[in-house]
N, C-alpha and C positions, 0 to 999 in steps of 0.2 A: 512607439505605438500612438495612434491617434487618440485625442480626447473623446469623451463620450459625446455623441451627437445629442442625446437626450439624457439628462441626469435623472436616474431613478432613485435618488437618495430618499425620496419620500416613502419608499417601500420599506425603509429601515426605521427602527425605533430603539429606544433605550440608550444607555451610555456605557455600561460595562457589565455584560457585553452589549455591543450593538448588534441587533438581530435584524436580518433582512429576509423577507419572504417574497419570492418572485413568482411562485406557482410554476406552471408550464408542464408539458408532457414529458415522459421519460425520454432521455436522449443525452447528447453532449452539448455543453454550453461554454462559450467563451465569456469570461467575466473580466471586465476592466475596472480597476479601482484607482482612485486618487486618495492616498492616505495623507494624514497630517492636517495642520491648520494653525490657528494663531498660537496655541500653546504647544509645548513640547509633548511628544507622543511616543508610545511604544505599542505596536499592534502586531498580532499574528491572526491568521484567518483559518477557521474551520468551516467545512461544508458538510451538509447532510449529517451522518452519524459520526461526529467528532473526527472528521477526516481532515487532516492538516494539509491545506492547499497553498499556504503561504507562511513562511517562517517569520521570525521576529523582524520587524522594520522599526528602527529607532530614528526619530527625526527631531530636530531642534525646533524651537518656537519660530513660527512663520514659514517653516519648510513644508513642502509637499513632494510626493513621489507617485508617479503613475506606474502601475504594474498590472499584469494580466496573467490569467491562468485558466486552464480547462477544468470543468467539473462534469463527472458522469452522474446523471440523475436516473434512478430506477426505483421500482417498487417490488419488494421492500428495499430500503436504502442500503442496508448492510448485509448481514448474513442471509444467504438465500434460503436456507433450510431450517435453521434453529428457531425454536419458539421464543423469540425475543421481540422487543418493540420494533415495529416495522417502519417507524418514522412518519413524516408528513409527506403527502404528495407534493411534487414540484421541487423547486430549488430553494434551499435555505442556506444562508451564510451567517456565521457568528464571528464577529470581530472581537477578539479578546486581547488580553495583555494588561500591563499595569496602568496604561493610559491610552486606550484605543481611540483613534480619531479617523473619521471618514468624511472627505469633502465631496466625493462624487463616486457613482457606481453605475455601470450599465451592463446589460446581459444580451447576448445574441447567440443563435445556434452555432455550433462548431462542428466542422468535419475534421476530426483529428487525424493527423498524419505524422506519426502513427498513433494508433490506440494501443495502450498497454493493458493487457489483461493479466489478472493474478488468480492462481488456483492454489489452495492450501488449506491449513487447519487453523486452530484457535490462536496459534502464535503469529499468524499472518492476518487474520480477519479484522474487519471493522467491528470492534467491540462496543456494545451499548453501555456496559458498566464502566464508568470512567476510572475505576481502580485498575482496569486492565486496558491494554492496547496492543494490537498486532502491528508488525512492521509495515504491512501493506496499507495500514491506516495513515502512516506518517510519510510514506515515500512520495505521494503526489507533489508535495511542496518542492521537490528537487527537480521537477521537469518544467520546461518552458511552456509557453501558451499554445504551442502546436499540438500538445499531447493531452489526452484525457485518460485517466487511470480508472479501470473498472475492476474492483476487487471482489471476486466471487469466492473467496476463502470462507470456510465455515467450521465452526467448532466441532471437535470430535470425529473429524473425517480422516480416513485412511487413503492410501494411494488407490485402492480399489473403489471405495465409495465415491470419491471425487470423480474418478474416471467414468463411473457408471451412472452418474446422476444427470438427469435432464436439466436440473436447476443449477448445476455447477459446470462441469466440463461441457455438457451438452449445450448450455446457454452460451458459453464462451464460443464454441464452434459455430453456433447459429449466428453469432454476431461478428466474428472476426473477418478481416479482409486481407488479401495478400499485402505483405509489407508490415502488418501489425506485429507486435511482440507479445509473448506470453511468458510470465515468470511462474515457475512451479516449485513449491516447497511442501513436500509431504514426508511422512516418516514417523512423526510423533505417535501416531495411533496404529502403526503397523507392528504391534508388539509381538505378534505370533506368526508373522508371515515367513514363508520360506524364501530362500535366495532366488529360486527360479521364478516364483510368483512376483516378487518385488521387481526383479529385472524385467519381466514381461510388462508389468504395469508402467514402469518408467520409460521403457522403449516405446510403448504405445503412445504416450504423450508426445514424444519426439516425432515419431513417424506420421502421426495424424497432423501435427502442426506443419511439418515439412510438406506434406501432400497438399496442404491448402496455401502454400506459399507464405506461411507465417513463421517468423523468427521465434525461437524458444531459447530460454536460458534455464538450466536446472539449478536448484539451490539445495544444498544439504541442510537438514533441519537444524535450527538453532540449538545450542547446547542446553542441557538441564544443569542446574546447580548441584554440585556434590559428586560428580563422576570424574574419573580420569578421562582424558581424551580418547583413549583406546576403548573405553567401555561405553562411550556415548552411542545410543541408538543401535544396540545389538538386540535382535529379536530372540524370543525364546526358542525359535527353530534354528538359531545359529546364523542368521543373516546379518551381515555387517552393512547396515543401510547406507551410511555415508560412502563407504567404499563402492557399493553397487551403483550409486548415483554417479560417482566419479567415473566409474567404468563405462556406464552408458553414455555419459557426455563425451568421453574420449572416443568411444567406438562410433558414435553418431556424428562426431565433429561439431558439437554445439557448445556454447559457453557454459562454464560451471562457476557458480558462486559458492565457495566453501564456507557457508555460514557456521557449520559445526566448529571448524577450527578457529575461524575469526571470532566467534562469540566466546569460545572456551578461553582463548588467549586474553580477550578483554576481561572476562570474569576473574582472571587471576590478578587483576590490577585494581579492582574496585570492591567496595562493600556492596555485595549483590543485593542486600535488602533494600537499598535505595532505588533499585532499578526493576525489581520484580513485584508483582501485585501483592499488596497488603503487607509486604515485608516478610511474608511467610511462604508464598507460592514459589516453588523452585522450577516451574516450567514456563509460566506466563509473565511477560513483561508488563510493567505499568507504562504510562505515557513517556516517562523519561527513558526507560529501557527501549521502548519501541523507536524512539527518536535516534538512539545510538545504533540500533540494528538497521534501521532504514538508511542511516548514513553509511553503514558498511556496504549495503547493497549499492547505493549510489557510487561509492568509491570503487567498488569492484567493476561496475559498468565502465567507469572512466579509465581505471588502470588497465583493463583488458582491451581498451580501444574498440569496444563494441560499437557498431553503427548507432545504437541507441544513445551513446554518449553525446552525439551531436544535438540531442534534444534536452540535455541537462542545463540547468541555469548556470 
């Protein structure tokens, strides 16, 4: 990738974190950074609402590395509906780590090919409370600089409320283009739904995406702590939500990411308190847990040879 024609390092201040404020209108941006410098460094980068856009980069003294990534900027920055802090207008970056170092940075508009849209609930969304984190908040770091990730997940939402909201699924549909991808994970808040209603909602996501020429992958909801695998996400009306999502994905011939099984298996191998919010919340991950789940999403995209895998780092 080319070096920055104009170094915008002067827009950044501080040392740990290094904070950069570029302003700008809502849209998608390509950010190029040159990390490192005279001293050894260890840096990761977040954008907007604690959105991990670049994983840890460790460099020795005198080393530098040029990297680039896409960032989606919108207002509000994170959850589209919930009454949480809306963030600052424009593009902000936060370079964190044990010894962050930035030599150069520049920003320009990006036309992502493809753009990745995310619909979901609180286990997916961009959380403002840093004791919590959704996997959609951590997955952008795994994509290359051709991609921008727009996470429209929102706390407390069900398959029906996401589908029916102009600020969630409606906003995604208003912005998507043929060839884009959308990842959908709902179910945590469908506690009383019937089998027929849940199947109808999940099918609607797929048929509407297909009609627009947009690729879609369905995700079963991440597991809650303390349940057997068979009892995860069973509604009071008898709907087996993970099974229905699998059924819809198979019948519609779209990719399935079985996060229920993947996260349940992972939970059997770790001290869950280290990965879930406050060490007591049995539903919502903290940043360490979101990092793991986002990695499971990345791995599934690669293992299933989805075309989206061509855009992973």
